[in-house]
C-alpha positions in Angstrom: -11.5 -117.0 53.1 -14.5 -119.3 53.7 -17.1 -117.9 51.3 -17.2 -120.2 48.3 -19.6 -117.9 46.5 -16.7 -115.5 46.0 -15.3 -118.2 43.6 -17.9 -120.7 42.6 -21.6 -120.6 41.7 -23.9 -123.6 42.1 -21.3 -126.3 42.9 -22.3 -129.7 41.4 -21.2 -133.1 42.7 -18.6 -134.3 43.5 -17.3 -130.7 44.0 -20.0 -129.8 46.5 -19.2 -132.8 48.7 -15.4 -132.0 48.5 -16.0 -128.5 49.9 -18.7 -129.4 52.4 -16.5 -129.5 55.6 -13.8 -127.1 54.5 -12.8 -124.0 56.5 -10.7 -122.5 53.8 -11.2 -122.6 50.0 -7.8 -124.4 49.5 -8.4 -127.1 52.1 -9.5 -129.9 49.6 -6.0 -129.9 48.3 -4.6 -131.1 51.6 -6.5 -134.3 51.5 -7.1 -134.7 47.7 -5.5 -138.2 47.6 -7.9 -139.8 50.2 -10.8 -137.9 48.6 -10.0 -139.4 45.2 -9.7 -142.9 46.7 -13.2 -142.5 48.2 -14.6 -141.2 44.9 -13.0 -144.0 42.9 -14.6 -146.5 45.3 -18.0 -144.8 44.7 -17.6 -145.0 41.0 -16.6 -148.7 41.2 -19.8 -149.5 43.1 -22.2 -147.6 40.9 -22.7 -147.9 37.2 -21.0 -149.9 34.5 -17.5 -149.5 33.1 -14.8 -151.5 31.3 -11.6 -152.5 33.0 -9.2 -153.0 30.1 -8.1 -150.5 27.5 -6.3 -151.1 24.3 -3.7 -148.7 23.0 -1.9 -148.0 26.3 1.2 -149.1 28.1 1.0 -149.3 31.9 3.7 -149.2 34.6 2.4 -152.5 36.1 5.2 -155.0 36.3 7.8 -152.5 35.1 9.2 -150.6 38.1 12.4 -149.5 36.3 10.8 -146.7 34.3 8.0 -145.3 36.4 9.6 -143.6 39.4 7.0 -141.4 40.8 3.8 -143.4 40.7 1.5 -145.9 38.9 0.3 -144.8 35.5 -0.3 -145.3 31.8 1.2 -144.1 28.6 -1.1 -143.6 25.6 0.2 -145.2 22.5 -2.8 -144.9 20.1 -5.7 -142.6 19.4 -8.5 -143.5 21.8 -12.1 -142.4 21.9 -13.9 -143.9 24.9 -17.3 -145.2 24.0 -17.9 -146.1 27.7 -16.3 -145.3 31.0 -13.1 -147.1 32.0 -11.8 -147.9 35.5 -8.3 -149.2 35.8 -8.3 -150.4 39.4 -4.7 -151.3 39.7 -3.7 -147.8 38.5 -6.4 -145.9 40.4 -7.5 -144.2 37.2 -11.1 -143.6 36.1 -12.0 -141.9 32.8 -15.5 -141.1 31.6 -17.1 -141.9 28.4 -16.7 -139.6 25.4 -13.2 -138.6 26.5 -10.5 -138.7 23.8 -6.9 -139.6 24.6 -4.1 -138.7 22.1 -0.8 -140.6 21.7 2.0 -139.7 24.2 -0.2 -138.5 27.0 0.8 -139.8 30.4 -1.7 -140.3 33.2 -0.8 -141.3 36.8 -3.1 -142.3 39.6 -5.0 -141.6 41.6 -6.9 -139.7 38.9 -10.5 -139.1 37.9 -11.2 -137.6 34.5 -14.8 -136.8 33.5 -16.8 -137.3 30.4 -16.2 -135.7 27.0 -12.7 -134.4 27.8 -9.7 -134.0 25.5 -6.4 -135.3 26.8 -4.1 -134.2 24.1 -0.6 -135.2 22.8 2.1 -134.7 25.4 -0.3 -134.0 28.3 1.2 -135.1 31.7 -1.3 -135.8 34.5 0.9 -136.6 37.5 -1.7 -138.0 39.9 -4.0 -136.6 42.5 -6.1 -135.1 39.7 -9.8 -134.5 39.7 -10.9 -133.3 36.3 -14.6 -132.5 35.5 -16.6 -133.0 32.3 -15.8 -131.2 29.0 -12.3 -130.3 30.0 -9.1 -130.0 27.9 -5.6 -130.9 29.1 -3.6 -130.0 26.1 -0.2 -130.2 24.4 2.6 -130.3 27.0 0.3 -129.3 29.8 1.3 -130.6 33.2 -1.1 -131.0 36.1 -0.6 -132.4 39.7 -2.6 -132.4 42.9 -5.3 -130.2 41.4 -9.1 -129.9 40.9 -10.6 -128.7 37.6 -14.3 -128.2 37.3 -16.4 -128.6 34.2 -15.7 -126.9 30.9 -12.2 -125.7 31.9 -9.5 -125.6 29.3 -5.7 -125.7 29.6 -4.9 -126.3 26.0 -1.3 -125.4 25.4 1.9 -125.3 27.4 0.3 -124.8 30.9 1.4 -125.8 34.3 -1.2 -126.5 37.0 0.2 -127.4 40.4 -1.7 -127.7 43.7 -4.6 -125.6 42.4 -8.4 -125.5 42.3 -10.0 -124.1 39.1 -13.7 -123.5 38.7 -16.0 -123.9 35.7 -15.6 -122.3 32.3 -12.1 -121.1 32.9 -9.6 -120.7 30.1 -5.8 -120.8 30.7 -4.2 -119.1 27.7 -1.2 -120.7 26.0 1.8 -120.6 28.2 0.1 -119.5 31.3 1.4 -121.1 34.5 0.0 -121.6 38.0 3.2 -121.7 40.1 3.0 -123.7 43.4 6.4 -123.2 45.0 7.6 -119.9 46.4 11.3 -118.9 46.6 13.2 -120.8 49.2 16.1 -119.7 51.4 19.5 -121.4 51.3 18.7 -122.9 54.8 15.5 -124.4 53.4 17.4 -126.0 50.5 20.2 -127.4 52.6 18.1 -128.7 55.5 15.3 -130.1 53.2 12.3 -128.2 54.5 9.9 -125.7 53.0 8.1 -122.9 54.9 4.3 -123.0 54.5 2.9 -120.3 52.2 1.4 -117.3 54.0 -1.2 -115.0 52.4 -2.2 -111.5 53.4 -6.0 -111.3 53.7 -7.9 -108.4 55.2 -4.8 -107.0 56.9 -4.1 -110.4 58.4 -1.4 -112.8 57.4 -2.8 -116.3 57.1 -0.7 -119.4 57.3 -2.1 -121.9 54.7 -0.4 -124.8 56.2 0.8 -125.9 52.8 4.4 -126.0 51.6 3.1 -126.0 48.0 0.0 -124.1 47.0 -0.8 -122.9 43.5 -3.9 -120.8 42.8 -7.6 -120.9 43.5 -9.4 -119.6 40.4 -13.1 -118.9 40.3 -15.7 -119.6 37.6 -15.5 -117.9 34.2 -12.0 -116.5 34.7 -9.9 -115.7 31.7 -6.1 -116.1 32.1 -4.2 -114.5 29.2 -1.4 -116.1 27.3 2.0 -116.3 29.1 0.5 -115.0 32.4 2.2 -116.2 35.6 0.0 -116.7 38.6 2.1 -116.8 41.8 1.8 -119.3 44.7 -1.1 -118.4 46.9 -3.1 -116.3 44.4 -6.9 -116.4 45.1 -8.8 -115.1 42.0 -12.5 -114.6 42.3 -15.0 -115.5 39.7 -15.4 -113.5 36.4 -11.9 -112.1 36.6 -9.7 -111.3 33.5 -5.9 -111.5 33.7 -4.2 -109.7 30.9 -1.6 -111.7 28.8 1.9 -111.6 30.1 1.1 -110.4 33.6 2.6 -111.8 36.8 -0.2 -112.0 39.5 1.2 -111.9 43.0 -0.3 -113.9 45.8 -3.3 -112.5 47.6 -7.0 -112.1 46.9 -8.5 -110.6 43.8 -12.3 -109.9 43.9 -14.9 -111.0 41.4 -15.0 -109.2 38.0 -11.6 -107.5 38.5 -9.6 -106.7 35.4 -5.9 -107.3 36.0 -4.0 -105.2 33.4 -0.5 -103.7 33.1 -0.1 -100.4 35.1 0.3 -98.4 31.9 -3.0 -99.7 30.5 -6.3 -98.5 32.0 -8.9 -101.2 32.5 -12.1 -100.9 30.5 -15.5 -102.1 31.6 -17.4 -104.5 29.3 
């Protein structure tokens, strides 16, 4: 699964750079932390930004309540008139982005311009979010890439996933990242890597946790569940309430319940 055109059209920076040396479409997730550190350094060296933000509480100097990483808690309504780079937290947020009270952001994270980070959003780190994106009420995201104009507005989970441009995750839809484990895995503390059947060949992803790769312009219906290792091509529609098993779904597919016949546009 090397052909990025099956998923994304006209990749812009920094996404083009991220995929430049990848053999598999999910490979950027394996090194997203170091990639973010590099991108943060580039942003620090080019352009202007502010380095202090009113209306937040940070974990700096308070290790007792932030088990799991450096981050910030939004205490006030914030509309960023200019970019902000919080170096100690490894967090960069672009201008025009709005932060609502009770959102939590952990680093390393890069959030683009003109985004909405709404009440109760939980960005758990290793997050690269493009411009004009929405991370909404009680939506949780970790180790994931969201490209421009993607919306996860209500009750979503996004784990170890890559999402293209102009994607909408309907309310309650989830991108699961952990497959069922055996008793032996639980007792001995290991997780077998996720394997995907592609073109009659079972491929080892080399990842213990892998959510979904979702192409441009995909519509995920409300309360849909996307299983670990699902690869959804561009322009696909997923009917509300469906469970999408792992595997590859080609561009423009219509995933609907068996009792409902798909209709062309």
